[in-house]
TORKOL-4160 file (C-alpha; in steps of 0.2 Angstrom, whole numbers, padded with zeros to 4 digits, m for minus):
418
<pt num="1" X="0029" Y="m0330" Z="0198"/>
<pt num="2" X="0025" Y="m0319" Z="0183"/>
<pt num="3" X="0035" Y="m0304" Z="0179"/>
<pt num="4" X="0026" Y="m0288" Z="0180"/>
<pt num="5" X="0031" Y="m0274" Z="0168"/>
<pt num="6" X="0027" Y="m0256" Z="0172"/>
<pt num="7" X="0027" Y="m0243" Z="0158"/>
<pt num="8" X="0037" Y="m0228" Z="0164"/>
<pt num="9" X="0028" Y="m0211" Z="0167"/>
<pt num="10" X="0031" Y="m0199" Z="0153"/>
<pt num="11" X="0043" Y="m0184" Z="0158"/>
<pt num="12" X="0036" Y="m0167" Z="0157"/>
<pt num="13" X="0040" Y="m0157" Z="0142"/>
<pt num="14" X="0058" Y="m0149" Z="0142"/>
<pt num="15" X="0051" Y="m0132" Z="0137"/>
<pt num="16" X="0038" Y="m0133" Z="0151"/>
<pt num="17" X="0052" Y="m0136" Z="0164"/>
<pt num="18" X="0062" Y="m0122" Z="0158"/>
<pt num="19" X="0047" Y="m0110" Z="0159"/>
<pt num="20" X="0043" Y="m0115" Z="0177"/>
<pt num="21" X="0062" Y="m0114" Z="0182"/>
<pt num="22" X="0063" Y="m0096" Z="0175"/>
<pt num="23" X="0047" Y="m0092" Z="0183"/>
<pt num="24" X="0053" Y="m0098" Z="0200"/>
<pt num="25" X="0069" Y="m0089" Z="0198"/>
<pt num="26" X="0060" Y="m0073" Z="0195"/>
<pt num="27" X="0049" Y="m0075" Z="0210"/>
<pt num="28" X="0063" Y="m0079" Z="0221"/>
<pt num="29" X="0072" Y="m0064" Z="0215"/>
<pt num="30" X="0058" Y="m0053" Z="0218"/>
<pt num="31" X="0056" Y="m0060" Z="0236"/>
<pt num="32" X="0074" Y="m0058" Z="0239"/>
<pt num="33" X="0074" Y="m0039" Z="0233"/>
<pt num="34" X="0059" Y="m0036" Z="0244"/>
<pt num="35" X="0067" Y="m0044" Z="0259"/>
<pt num="36" X="0083" Y="m0034" Z="0256"/>
<pt num="37" X="0073" Y="m0018" Z="0254"/>
<pt num="38" X="0064" Y="m0020" Z="0270"/>
<pt num="39" X="0080" Y="m0026" Z="0280"/>
<pt num="40" X="0093" Y="m0014" Z="0272"/>
<pt num="41" X="0081" Y="0001" Z="0269"/>
<pt num="42" X="0087" Y="0001" Z="0251"/>
<pt num="43" X="0078" Y="m0002" Z="0235"/>
<pt num="44" X="0083" Y="m0006" Z="0217"/>
<pt num="45" X="0081" Y="0006" Z="0203"/>
<pt num="46" X="0082" Y="0001" Z="0185"/>
<pt num="47" X="0082" Y="0015" Z="0172"/>
<pt num="48" X="0084" Y="0017" Z="0154"/>
<pt num="49" X="0102" Y="0023" Z="0155"/>
<pt num="50" X="0108" Y="0016" Z="0172"/>
<pt num="51" X="0103" Y="0005" Z="0187"/>
<pt num="52" X="0108" Y="0005" Z="0205"/>
<pt num="53" X="0104" Y="0003" Z="0223"/>
<pt num="54" X="0097" Y="0018" Z="0231"/>
<pt num="55" X="0095" Y="0022" Z="0250"/>
<pt num="56" X="0077" Y="0023" Z="0255"/>
<pt num="57" X="0081" Y="0039" Z="0264"/>
<pt num="58" X="0079" Y="0047" Z="0247"/>
<pt num="59" X="0062" Y="0041" Z="0245"/>
<pt num="60" X="0046" Y="0051" Z="0247"/>
<pt num="61" X="0035" Y="0037" Z="0251"/>
<pt num="62" X="0045" Y="0029" Z="0265"/>
<pt num="63" X="0037" Y="0018" Z="0278"/>
<pt num="64" X="0035" Y="0033" Z="0290"/>
<pt num="65" X="0026" Y="0044" Z="0277"/>
<pt num="66" X="0015" Y="0030" Z="0271"/>
<pt num="67" X="0010" Y="0026" Z="0289"/>
<pt num="68" X="0007" Y="0045" Z="0292"/>
<pt num="69" X="m0005" Y="0045" Z="0277"/>
<pt num="70" X="m0015" Y="0030" Z="0283"/>
<pt num="71" X="m0016" Y="0039" Z="0300"/>
<pt num="72" X="m0023" Y="0055" Z="0292"/>
<pt num="73" X="m0035" Y="0044" Z="0283"/>
<pt num="74" X="m0041" Y="0036" Z="0299"/>
<pt num="75" X="m0044" Y="0052" Z="0307"/>
<pt num="76" X="m0054" Y="0058" Z="0292"/>
<pt num="77" X="m0064" Y="0042" Z="0292"/>
<pt num="78" X="m0068" Y="0044" Z="0311"/>
<pt num="79" X="m0069" Y="0062" Z="0314"/>
<pt num="80" X="m0073" Y="0071" Z="0298"/>
<pt num="81" X="m0091" Y="0078" Z="0299"/>
<pt num="82" X="m0097" Y="0072" Z="0282"/>
<pt num="83" X="m0094" Y="0059" Z="0270"/>
<pt num="84" X="m0080" Y="0063" Z="0258"/>
<pt num="85" X="m0076" Y="0059" Z="0240"/>
<pt num="86" X="m0061" Y="0047" Z="0241"/>
<pt num="87" X="m0057" Y="0050" Z="0222"/>
<pt num="88" X="m0055" Y="0068" Z="0226"/>
<pt num="89" X="m0043" Y="0064" Z="0240"/>
<pt num="90" X="m0033" Y="0053" Z="0229"/>
<pt num="91" X="m0032" Y="0067" Z="0216"/>
<pt num="92" X="m0026" Y="0079" Z="0229"/>
<pt num="93" X="m0012" Y="0067" Z="0235"/>
<pt num="94" X="m0006" Y="0066" Z="0217"/>
<pt num="95" X="m0007" Y="0085" Z="0214"/>
<pt num="96" X="0001" Y="0089" Z="0230"/>
<pt num="97" X="0016" Y="0078" Z="0226"/>
<pt num="98" X="0020" Y="0089" Z="0211"/>
<pt num="99" X="0016" Y="0105" Z="0221"/>
<pt num="100" X="0030" Y="0099" Z="0233"/>
<pt num="101" X="0042" Y="0104" Z="0219"/>
<pt num="102" X="0038" Y="0122" Z="0222"/>
<pt num="103" X="0037" Y="0124" Z="0203"/>
<pt num="104" X="0021" Y="0131" Z="0196"/>
<pt num="105" X="0024" Y="0123" Z="0179"/>
<pt num="106" X="0025" Y="0105" Z="0185"/>
<pt num="107" X="0007" Y="0099" Z="0187"/>
<pt num="108" X="m0003" Y="0083" Z="0188"/>
<pt num="109" X="m0018" Y="0082" Z="0176"/>
<pt num="110" X="m0033" Y="0072" Z="0178"/>
<pt num="111" X="m0039" Y="0063" Z="0162"/>
<pt num="112" X="m0052" Y="0077" Z="0158"/>
<pt num="113" X="m0039" Y="0090" Z="0161"/>
<pt num="114" X="m0026" Y="0081" Z="0150"/>
<pt num="115" X="m0039" Y="0080" Z="0136"/>
<pt num="116" X="m0042" Y="0099" Z="0137"/>
<pt num="117" X="m0023" Y="0102" Z="0136"/>
<pt num="118" X="m0022" Y="0092" Z="0120"/>
<pt num="119" X="m0037" Y="0100" Z="0113"/>
<pt num="120" X="m0029" Y="0117" Z="0117"/>
<pt num="121" X="m0013" Y="0114" Z="0108"/>
<pt num="122" X="m0022" Y="0107" Z="0093"/>
<pt num="123" X="m0031" Y="0124" Z="0091"/>
<pt num="124" X="m0049" Y="0117" Z="0090"/>
<pt num="125" X="m0061" Y="0116" Z="0105"/>
<pt num="126" X="m0078" Y="0120" Z="0112"/>
<pt num="127" X="m0076" Y="0137" Z="0120"/>
<pt num="128" X="m0078" Y="0155" Z="0118"/>
<pt num="129" X="m0063" Y="0161" Z="0108"/>
<pt num="130" X="m0052" Y="0171" Z="0119"/>
<pt num="131" X="m0033" Y="0170" Z="0122"/>
<pt num="132" X="m0028" Y="0172" Z="0141"/>
<pt num="133" X="m0013" Y="0175" Z="0151"/>
<pt num="134" X="m0009" Y="0173" Z="0169"/>
<pt num="135" X="0003" Y="0183" Z="0180"/>
<pt num="136" X="0014" Y="0170" Z="0188"/>
<pt num="137" X="0015" Y="0180" Z="0205"/>
<pt num="138" X="m0002" Y="0187" Z="0207"/>
<pt num="139" X="m0011" Y="0173" Z="0197"/>
<pt num="140" X="m0022" Y="0187" Z="0189"/>
<pt num="141" X="m0029" Y="0181" Z="0173"/>
<pt num="142" X="m0032" Y="0193" Z="0158"/>
<pt num="143" X="m0038" Y="0193" Z="0141"/>
<pt num="144" X="m0024" Y="0196" Z="0128"/>
<pt num="145" X="m0034" Y="0192" Z="0113"/>
<pt num="146" X="m0053" Y="0191" Z="0108"/>
<pt num="147" X="m0054" Y="0181" Z="0092"/>
<pt num="148" X="m0065" Y="0187" Z="0078"/>
<pt num="149" X="m0081" Y="0179" Z="0074"/>
<pt num="150" X="m0082" Y="0170" Z="0091"/>
<pt num="151" X="m0094" Y="0170" Z="0105"/>
<pt num="152" X="m0082" Y="0181" Z="0116"/>
<pt num="153" X="m0083" Y="0194" Z="0102"/>
<pt num="154" X="m0101" Y="0193" Z="0101"/>
<pt num="155" X="m0104" Y="0195" Z="0120"/>
<pt num="156" X="m0093" Y="0211" Z="0120"/>
<pt num="157" X="m0077" Y="0205" Z="0129"/>
<pt num="158" X="m0062" Y="0216" Z="0125"/>
<pt num="159" X="m0043" Y="0214" Z="0125"/>
<pt num="160" X="m0037" Y="0219" Z="0142"/>
<pt num="161" X="m0052" Y="0213" Z="0152"/>
<pt num="162" X="m0047" Y="0205" Z="0168"/>
<pt num="163" X="m0056" Y="0189" Z="0172"/>
<pt num="164" X="m0061" Y="0189" Z="0191"/>
<pt num="165" X="m0073" Y="0174" Z="0192"/>
<pt num="166" X="m0078" Y="0159" Z="0180"/>
<pt num="167" X="m0094" Y="0153" Z="0187"/>
<pt num="168" X="m0092" Y="0152" Z="0206"/>
<pt num="169" X="m0073" Y="0149" Z="0204"/>
<pt num="170" X="m0060" Y="0163" Z="0208"/>
<pt num="171" X="m0050" Y="0165" Z="0193"/>
<pt num="172" X="m0034" Y="0168" Z="0203"/>
<pt num="173" X="m0036" Y="0152" Z="0213"/>
<pt num="174" X="m0029" Y="0140" Z="0200"/>
<pt num="175" X="m0017" Y="0137" Z="0186"/>
<pt num="176" X="m0022" Y="0144" Z="0169"/>
<pt num="177" X="m0024" Y="0127" Z="0161"/>
<pt num="178" X="m0036" Y="0121" Z="0174"/>
<pt num="179" X="m0046" Y="0137" Z="0173"/>
<pt num="180" X="m0047" Y="0136" Z="0155"/>
<pt num="181" X="m0056" Y="0119" Z="0158"/>
<pt num="182" X="m0069" Y="0128" Z="0168"/>
<pt num="183" X="m0072" Y="0140" Z="0153"/>
<pt num="184" X="m0074" Y="0126" Z="0140"/>
<pt num="185" X="m0088" Y="0114" Z="0140"/>
<pt num="186" X="m0102" Y="0106" Z="0131"/>
<pt num="187" X="m0107" Y="0115" Z="0115"/>
<pt num="188" X="m0122" Y="0126" Z="0117"/>
<pt num="189" X="m0120" Y="0128" Z="0136"/>
<pt num="190" X="m0115" Y="0145" Z="0143"/>
<pt num="191" X="m0102" Y="0150" Z="0155"/>
<pt num="192" X="m0104" Y="0165" Z="0167"/>
<pt num="193" X="m0089" Y="0177" Z="0168"/>
<pt num="194" X="m0086" Y="0191" Z="0180"/>
<pt num="195" X="m0073" Y="0203" Z="0172"/>
<pt num="196" X="m0065" Y="0220" Z="0177"/>
<pt num="197" X="m0062" Y="0232" Z="0163"/>
<pt num="198" X="m0049" Y="0244" Z="0168"/>
<pt num="199" X="m0053" Y="0257" Z="0154"/>
<pt num="200" X="m0070" Y="0260" Z="0163"/>
<pt num="201" X="m0066" Y="0255" Z="0181"/>
<pt num="202" X="m0081" Y="0243" Z="0181"/>
<pt num="203" X="m0084" Y="0225" Z="0185"/>
<pt num="204" X="m0095" Y="0217" Z="0172"/>
<pt num="205" X="m0104" Y="0200" Z="0170"/>
<pt num="206" X="m0105" Y="0191" Z="0154"/>
<pt num="207" X="m0115" Y="0174" Z="0150"/>
<pt num="208" X="m0106" Y="0168" Z="0135"/>
<pt num="209" X="m0111" Y="0153" Z="0124"/>
<pt num="210" X="m0099" Y="0139" Z="0121"/>
<pt num="211" X="m0097" Y="0134" Z="0103"/>
<pt num="212" X="m0084" Y="0125" Z="0092"/>
<pt num="213" X="m0070" Y="0137" Z="0090"/>
<pt num="214" X="m0055" Y="0135" Z="0078"/>
<pt num="215" X="m0042" Y="0146" Z="0084"/>
<pt num="216" X="m0032" Y="0157" Z="0071"/>
<pt num="217" X="m0016" Y="0161" Z="0081"/>
<pt num="218" X="m0009" Y="0172" Z="0067"/>
<pt num="219" X="m0017" Y="0188" Z="0060"/>
<pt num="220" X="m0009" Y="0198" Z="0047"/>
<pt num="221" X="m0011" Y="0214" Z="0037"/>
<pt num="222" X="m0002" Y="0224" Z="0024"/>
<pt num="223" X="0000" Y="0242" Z="0031"/>
<pt num="224" X="0004" Y="0258" Z="0021"/>
<pt num="225" X="0022" Y="0258" Z="0015"/>
<pt num="226" X="0022" Y="0240" Z="0011"/>
<pt num="227" X="0025" Y="0235" Z="0029"/>
<pt num="228" X="0018" Y="0218" Z="0033"/>
<pt num="229" X="0011" Y="0217" Z="0051"/>
<pt num="230" X="0009" Y="0199" Z="0059"/>
<pt num="231" X="0002" Y="0196" Z="0076"/>
<pt num="232" X="0005" Y="0179" Z="0084"/>
<pt num="233" X="m0006" Y="0176" Z="0099"/>
<pt num="234" X="0001" Y="0159" Z="0104"/>
<pt num="235" X="0011" Y="0145" Z="0097"/>
<pt num="236" X="m0001" Y="0131" Z="0093"/>
<pt num="237" X="0002" Y="0115" Z="0082"/>
<pt num="238" X="m0005" Y="0125" Z="0067"/>
<pt num="239" X="0003" Y="0141" Z="0070"/>
<pt num="240" X="0018" Y="0138" Z="0059"/>
<pt num="241" X="0007" Y="0134" Z="0044"/>
<pt num="242" X="m0004" Y="0149" Z="0047"/>
<pt num="243" X="0012" Y="0160" Z="0048"/>
<pt num="244" X="0019" Y="0153" Z="0032"/>
<pt num="245" X="0002" Y="0155" Z="0022"/>
<pt num="246" X="0000" Y="0173" Z="0028"/>
<pt num="247" X="0018" Y="0178" Z="0025"/>
<pt num="248" X="0016" Y="0171" Z="0007"/>
<pt num="249" X="0001" Y="0181" Z="0005"/>
<pt num="250" X="0009" Y="0197" Z="0011"/>
<pt num="251" X="0024" Y="0194" Z="m0001"/>
<pt num="252" X="0012" Y="0193" Z="m0016"/>
<pt num="253" X="0005" Y="0210" Z="m0010"/>
<pt num="254" X="0022" Y="0217" Z="m0011"/>
<pt num="255" X="0028" Y="0217" Z="0007"/>
<pt num="256" X="0045" Y="0225" Z="0009"/>
<pt num="257" X="0047" Y="0225" Z="0029"/>
<pt num="258" X="0039" Y="0215" Z="0043"/>
<pt num="259" X="0033" Y="0219" Z="0060"/>
<pt num="260" X="0030" Y="0203" Z="0071"/>
<pt num="261" X="0019" Y="0207" Z="0087"/>
<pt num="262" X="0022" Y="0195" Z="0101"/>
<pt num="263" X="0015" Y="0206" Z="0115"/>
<pt num="264" X="0004" Y="0195" Z="0127"/>
<pt num="265" X="0009" Y="0179" Z="0119"/>
<pt num="266" X="0012" Y="0166" Z="0133"/>
<pt num="267" X="0021" Y="0154" Z="0122"/>
<pt num="268" X="0016" Y="0136" Z="0117"/>
<pt num="269" X="0025" Y="0123" Z="0107"/>
<pt num="270" X="0044" Y="0124" Z="0105"/>
<pt num="271" X="0042" Y="0114" Z="0088"/>
<pt num="272" X="0030" Y="0128" Z="0082"/>
<pt num="273" X="0041" Y="0143" Z="0086"/>
<pt num="274" X="0057" Y="0134" Z="0079"/>
<pt num="275" X="0048" Y="0131" Z="0062"/>
<pt num="276" X="0044" Y="0149" Z="0061"/>
<pt num="277" X="0062" Y="0154" Z="0065"/>
<pt num="278" X="0068" Y="0142" Z="0052"/>
<pt num="279" X="0058" Y="0152" Z="0039"/>
<pt num="280" X="0065" Y="0168" Z="0045"/>
<pt num="281" X="0084" Y="0166" Z="0050"/>
<pt num="282" X="0099" Y="0159" Z="0041"/>
<pt num="283" X="0107" Y="0143" Z="0044"/>
<pt num="284" X="0113" Y="0140" Z="0062"/>
<pt num="285" X="0108" Y="0136" Z="0080"/>
<pt num="286" X="0091" Y="0143" Z="0085"/>
<pt num="287" X="0089" Y="0137" Z="0103"/>
<pt num="288" X="0095" Y="0122" Z="0114"/>
<pt num="289" X="0089" Y="0114" Z="0129"/>
<pt num="290" X="0099" Y="0106" Z="0143"/>
<pt num="291" X="0093" Y="0094" Z="0157"/>
<pt num="292" X="0101" Y="0092" Z="0174"/>
<pt num="293" X="0112" Y="0078" Z="0168"/>
<pt num="294" X="0119" Y="0089" Z="0154"/>
<pt num="295" X="0110" Y="0081" Z="0140"/>
<pt num="296" X="0108" Y="0093" Z="0126"/>
<pt num="297" X="0094" Y="0095" Z="0113"/>
<pt num="298" X="0098" Y="0107" Z="0099"/>
<pt num="299" X="0086" Y="0115" Z="0086"/>
<pt num="300" X="0094" Y="0123" Z="0070"/>
<pt num="301" X="0088" Y="0132" Z="0054"/>
<pt num="302" X="0094" Y="0129" Z="0036"/>
<pt num="303" X="0101" Y="0141" Z="0024"/>
<pt num="304" X="0084" Y="0147" Z="0017"/>
<pt num="305" X="0079" Y="0164" Z="0026"/>
<pt num="306" X="0068" Y="0179" Z="0024"/>
<pt num="307" X="0077" Y="0195" Z="0018"/>
<pt num="308" X="0066" Y="0208" Z="0025"/>
<pt num="309" X="0069" Y="0222" Z="0038"/>
<pt num="310" X="0061" Y="0215" Z="0054"/>
<pt num="311" X="0054" Y="0223" Z="0070"/>
<pt num="312" X="0048" Y="0212" Z="0084"/>
<pt num="313" X="0036" Y="0219" Z="0098"/>
<pt num="314" X="0037" Y="0211" Z="0115"/>
<pt num="315" X="0031" Y="0215" Z="0133"/>
<pt num="316" X="0031" Y="0207" Z="0150"/>
<pt num="317" X="0018" Y="0195" Z="0145"/>
<pt num="318" X="0029" Y="0188" Z="0130"/>
<pt num="319" X="0034" Y="0171" Z="0138"/>
<pt num="320" X="0042" Y="0155" Z="0134"/>
<pt num="321" X="0041" Y="0151" Z="0116"/>
<pt num="322" X="0039" Y="0170" Z="0112"/>
<pt num="323" X="0056" Y="0172" Z="0121"/>
<pt num="324" X="0064" Y="0159" Z="0111"/>
<pt num="325" X="0059" Y="0169" Z="0096"/>
<pt num="326" X="0065" Y="0185" Z="0103"/>
<pt num="327" X="0081" Y="0178" Z="0109"/>
<pt num="328" X="0086" Y="0170" Z="0092"/>
<pt num="329" X="0081" Y="0186" Z="0083"/>
<pt num="330" X="0092" Y="0197" Z="0095"/>
<pt num="331" X="0107" Y="0185" Z="0095"/>
<pt num="332" X="0107" Y="0184" Z="0076"/>
<pt num="333" X="0106" Y="0203" Z="0075"/>
<pt num="334" X="0092" Y="0200" Z="0062"/>
<pt num="335" X="0079" Y="0212" Z="0069"/>
<pt num="336" X="0075" Y="0226" Z="0082"/>
<pt num="337" X="0066" Y="0222" Z="0098"/>
<pt num="338" X="0054" Y="0236" Z="0104"/>
<pt num="339" X="0043" Y="0236" Z="0120"/>
<pt num="340" X="0048" Y="0230" Z="0137"/>
<pt num="341" X="0058" Y="0216" Z="0145"/>
<pt num="342" X="0050" Y="0199" Z="0142"/>
<pt num="343" X="0042" Y="0188" Z="0155"/>
<pt num="344" X="0058" Y="0177" Z="0159"/>
<pt num="345" X="0052" Y="0159" Z="0157"/>
<pt num="346" X="0068" Y="0150" Z="0151"/>
<pt num="347" X="0063" Y="0132" Z="0156"/>
<pt num="348" X="0054" Y="0118" Z="0146"/>
<pt num="349" X="0040" Y="0107" Z="0151"/>
<pt num="350" X="0037" Y="0089" Z="0145"/>
<pt num="351" X="0020" Y="0081" Z="0147"/>
<pt num="352" X="0021" Y="0062" Z="0151"/>
<pt num="353" X="0004" Y="0052" Z="0148"/>
<pt num="354" X="0000" Y="0040" Z="0162"/>
<pt num="355" X="m0009" Y="0023" Z="0161"/>
<pt num="356" X="m0026" Y="0029" Z="0166"/>
<pt num="357" X="m0028" Y="0043" Z="0154"/>
<pt num="358" X="m0021" Y="0056" Z="0166"/>
<pt num="359" X="m0004" Y="0064" Z="0164"/>
<pt num="360" X="0010" Y="0074" Z="0172"/>
<pt num="361" X="0018" Y="0089" Z="0166"/>
<pt num="362" X="0036" Y="0091" Z="0173"/>
<pt num="363" X="0049" Y="0105" Z="0170"/>
<pt num="364" X="0063" Y="0094" Z="0162"/>
<pt num="365" X="0076" Y="0107" Z="0156"/>
<pt num="366" X="0082" Y="0124" Z="0154"/>
<pt num="367" X="0083" Y="0132" Z="0137"/>
<pt num="368" X="0097" Y="0143" Z="0130"/>
<pt num="369" X="0097" Y="0156" Z="0116"/>
<pt num="370" X="0110" Y="0153" Z="0102"/>
<pt num="371" X="0123" Y="0163" Z="0111"/>
<pt num="372" X="0121" Y="0152" Z="0127"/>
<pt num="373" X="0110" Y="0164" Z="0138"/>
<pt num="374" X="0097" Y="0156" Z="0150"/>
<pt num="375" X="0084" Y="0170" Z="0153"/>
<pt num="376" X="0074" Y="0162" Z="0166"/>
<pt num="377" X="0069" Y="0175" Z="0179"/>
<pt num="378" X="0078" Y="0188" Z="0169"/>
<pt num="379" X="0069" Y="0190" Z="0152"/>
<pt num="380" X="0075" Y="0197" Z="0136"/>
<pt num="381" X="0078" Y="0216" Z="0136"/>
<pt num="382" X="0072" Y="0225" Z="0120"/>
<pt num="383" X="0084" Y="0235" Z="0109"/>
<pt num="384" X="0073" Y="0250" Z="0113"/>
<pt num="385" X="0062" Y="0251" Z="0128"/>
<pt num="386" X="0045" Y="0259" Z="0126"/>
<pt num="387" X="0033" Y="0258" Z="0140"/>
<pt num="388" X="0015" Y="0254" Z="0135"/>
<pt num="389" X="0003" Y="0269" Z="0135"/>
<pt num="390" X="m0014" Y="0269" Z="0126"/>
<pt num="391" X="m0021" Y="0286" Z="0121"/>
<pt num="392" X="m0037" Y="0281" Z="0115"/>
<pt num="393" X="m0055" Y="0285" Z="0121"/>
<pt num="394" X="m0060" Y="0276" Z="0137"/>
<pt num="395" X="m0073" Y="0262" Z="0135"/>
<pt num="396" X="m0070" Y="0261" Z="0116"/>
<pt num="397" X="m0062" Y="0246" Z="0107"/>
<pt num="398" X="m0044" Y="0245" Z="0105"/>
<pt num="399" X="m0037" Y="0255" Z="0090"/>
<pt num="400" X="m0018" Y="0253" Z="0085"/>
<pt num="401" X="m0017" Y="0272" Z="0081"/>
<pt num="402" X="m0017" Y="0275" Z="0099"/>
<pt num="403" X="m0005" Y="0261" Z="0104"/>
<pt num="404" X="0012" Y="0270" Z="0107"/>
<pt num="405" X="0022" Y="0254" Z="0106"/>
<pt num="406" X="0015" Y="0249" Z="0089"/>
<pt num="407" X="0017" Y="0267" Z="0082"/>
<pt num="408" X="0035" Y="0267" Z="0087"/>
<pt num="409" X="0038" Y="0250" Z="0078"/>
<pt num="410" X="0030" Y="0258" Z="0063"/>
<pt num="411" X="0043" Y="0273" Z="0064"/>
<pt num="412" X="0058" Y="0261" Z="0066"/>
<pt num="413" X="0052" Y="0251" Z="0051"/>
<pt num="414" X="0050" Y="0266" Z="0040"/>
<pt num="415" X="0067" Y="0271" Z="0045"/>
<pt num="416" X="0074" Y="0254" Z="0039"/>
<pt num="417" X="0065" Y="0255" Z="0023"/>
<pt num="418" X="0070" Y="0273" Z="0018"/>
């Protein structure tokens, strides 16, 4: 009987075996974690600094809540009298999640809203050319600045006008950043605004064309007596550069003292205000932030500084980054604050981009002045309190000569220079 020889089968590659072995281990681990989660009501959290097992009692989307959401959706599907927009419901769920914090500054942004926010901080957009502020309690929206050579100026809007309606939207019904999205739009289109003008007691309607607007958040002028006047309406990405350029121009004109006007300035970028403070103040701590874990982030200035007498105008609408400015000036004793107590926003928000082009803005830390004061809910009291009274003719454009706070700042500065 002939022998039969069989060629043995070739073994699979060693690397392939390792790959499938690792893959199988990962799958079994995931299944094991899932089973453990369901049985023990606990789940595994792996973070950048620490990991751990967390009880599902601390979860928001536990099984009962998810079941309740499905139940609500079932009722909507069966009983709601019209078809509804499922995407709008999804967005409402996401927005509602952040609203549950009870913090008006923590917000979910849809992709188009996030694009609008980034455009705003860059200082270039299709809009009408106004700076707005919103009362955190009443949600009323007011014009704090009508920029020169913009559609808003051409239409006749004035500083101090209160925005009542944007199209068919009640201006006080949404956060300011979302309302701004309604005002902006495609270049060449128009937005209808209903405003209340306190000086005349009248409500007025404007149809303002949207155009490409490049914001100048800093304006300056050399006043009589070699006093430099600088108004900062908001702290955008380009504000520090504008401040440096305009202070340099004032120096060449012979500036000997400086008034910085932060009234109505709602804040903006921390990096922007810190750069400006670095130009003004001597070496030292400018501001620091601290999160709930005690992690601290500090911002400091170098030894170069401005050697000018300084007066800073503030009011109840000077908020956030404006208060970082005022707080540092006050703690260093480097200038005199005049006006009324500032808004009192001593917390910092961080925007986190999400995978779908959307984003979430969350209050991540408190900020502290150089001497360690957190002014949230308190504000910064000026050295000299001067309640605003405007003595100009009603219905006429704003004129600084009738602004009692500005006139007092001039008096104090002249006294410093004498």
